[in-house]
C-alpha positions in Angstrom: -10.7 -30.2 -18.2 -8.6 -27.4 -16.7 -9.6 -25.4 -13.6 -10.7 -21.8 -14.1 -8.2 -19.2 -13.0 -9.5 -16.3 -11.0 -7.9 -12.9 -10.5 -6.9 -12.4 -6.9 -6.5 -8.9 -5.5 -5.6 -8.7 -1.8 -7.0 -5.2 -1.7 -10.5 -6.7 -1.9 -9.8 -8.4 1.5 -8.5 -5.4 3.5 -11.7 -4.1 4.9 -10.6 -2.2 8.0 -7.7 0.0 9.2 -6.6 -2.9 11.5 -6.4 -5.3 8.5 -4.4 -2.8 6.5 -2.0 -2.2 9.4 -1.4 -5.9 9.9 -0.9 -6.4 6.1 1.7 -3.6 6.0 3.5 -4.8 9.2 4.0 -8.1 7.5 5.3 -6.4 4.4 7.7 -4.2 6.4 9.0 -7.3 8.2 10.4 -8.6 4.9 12.8 -5.7 4.5 12.2 -5.9 0.7 11.7 -2.4 -0.6 9.9 -3.5 -3.8 7.5 -5.7 -1.8 6.8 -3.0 0.7 6.1 -0.4 -2.0 3.7 -2.9 -3.7 2.0 -3.6 -0.4 1.4 0.1 0.2 -0.1 0.3 -3.2 -2.4 -2.6 -2.3 -3.4 -0.8 0.9 -4.1 2.4 -1.1 -6.3 0.5 -3.5 -8.2 -1.0 -0.6 -8.9 2.4 0.7 -9.6 3.8 -2.8 -6.8 5.2 -4.9 -8.9 8.2 -5.8 -9.5 9.1 -2.2 -5.8 8.6 -1.4 -4.9 10.8 -4.4 -7.2 13.5 -3.2 -5.9 13.4 0.4 -2.3 13.5 -0.7 -2.5 15.9 -3.6 -0.7 13.3 -5.8 -2.1 12.0 -9.0 -3.5 8.5 -9.2 -1.0 7.7 -12.0 1.9 8.8 -9.7 0.6 6.7 -6.9 0.2 3.6 -9.1 3.7 4.1 -10.5 5.4 4.8 -7.2 3.8 1.8 -5.4 4.2 -0.8 -8.1 6.7 -3.6 -7.6 9.2 -1.6 -9.6 8.4 1.8 -8.1 10.7 3.7 -5.8 8.6 6.2 -3.9 10.3 9.1 -2.2 10.2 9.3 1.6 7.8 12.3 1.2 5.4 10.3 -0.9 5.6 7.3 1.4 4.8 9.5 4.5 1.8 11.3 2.9 0.3 8.0 1.7 0.8 6.3 5.1 -0.9 9.4 6.7 -3.8 9.1 4.2 -4.1 5.5 5.3 -4.2 6.5 8.9 -0.8 5.1 9.6 2.7 6.4 10.4 6.2 5.2 10.8 7.3 4.9 14.4 10.7 3.7 15.5 10.8 0.8 18.0 13.4 0.3 20.6 12.4 -3.4 21.0 
């Protein structure tokens, strides 16, 4: 008898701004642009894609497309979505 397979969505486990921040810091540490874009999409789903779309003025479809593994969001899109998530990019001298 085979084991049942369950869908796993990490967005279901990001329940606070701190958890989202930690999740995204790990993604950024990889340096993989596709992975980072996908992680931002996960974070947006955790907050609620409709809420992020409303706050950014972008359509949900555009957000899903931009932040898929194959997406390539513009810097403008990246910045407004991070702002909607309560985050920003900050350079570090360390």
